[in-house]
N, C-alpha and C positions, 0 to 999 in steps of 0.2 A: 964509465958507468957500467955497472954489472947488468946482467940480463934481467934480474928481478927488479932492480931499480927502474930500468927503462920500461918495463911492463906496467909498474905502478904509475910512473910518470905519464905514460900514454893514456891511462884510464882517466886521469884527472882532466884532460883536455878533450872532452867529447865533442863530436860534431853536433850541430844543431839538428834536432829531430825533424824529420820531414813527414812523419806519419803519426797522427794522434788517434787514440782509441776513444770513441765516444762512450761515456759511462752509461750503463743501463739504468732504467727507471728505478730498479731496486737499489742500485748503488747510490743514486742521487738521493733517495729517501733515507738511506742509512747515513749518508754524509750530512744531510740536514739534521737528522736526529742527534748525531754526534756533535755537530756544531752547537745545537741548542743546549745539549747537556754540558758542554764546556763553558758556554756563556753563563748558564745558571750557576754552575759551580764557582766560576770566577766571581760573579756578583755576590754569592753567598759568602765567599771568603772575604771579599772587600767589606761587606756589612759586618761580619764577625770582627775583623780587625778594627773597624771604626768604633763599634760598640765597646770593644775591649779598651781601646784608647780613651774613650770618653769616660767609661766607668772607673778607670784607674786614675784619671786626672783629679778626681774629687777627693 
């Protein structure tokens, strides 16, 4: 193995983290807003696809 390959290979097998950083309240609010936006977008896309399929079947 070359040195570059061994460096990449060693990064793929990380040790289990022993220290976790608790997210701040602002980060938790931002995460919640982002998750809600993703859920609404996904639901809107599903409804759009359903309506398109139903309207084209007639």
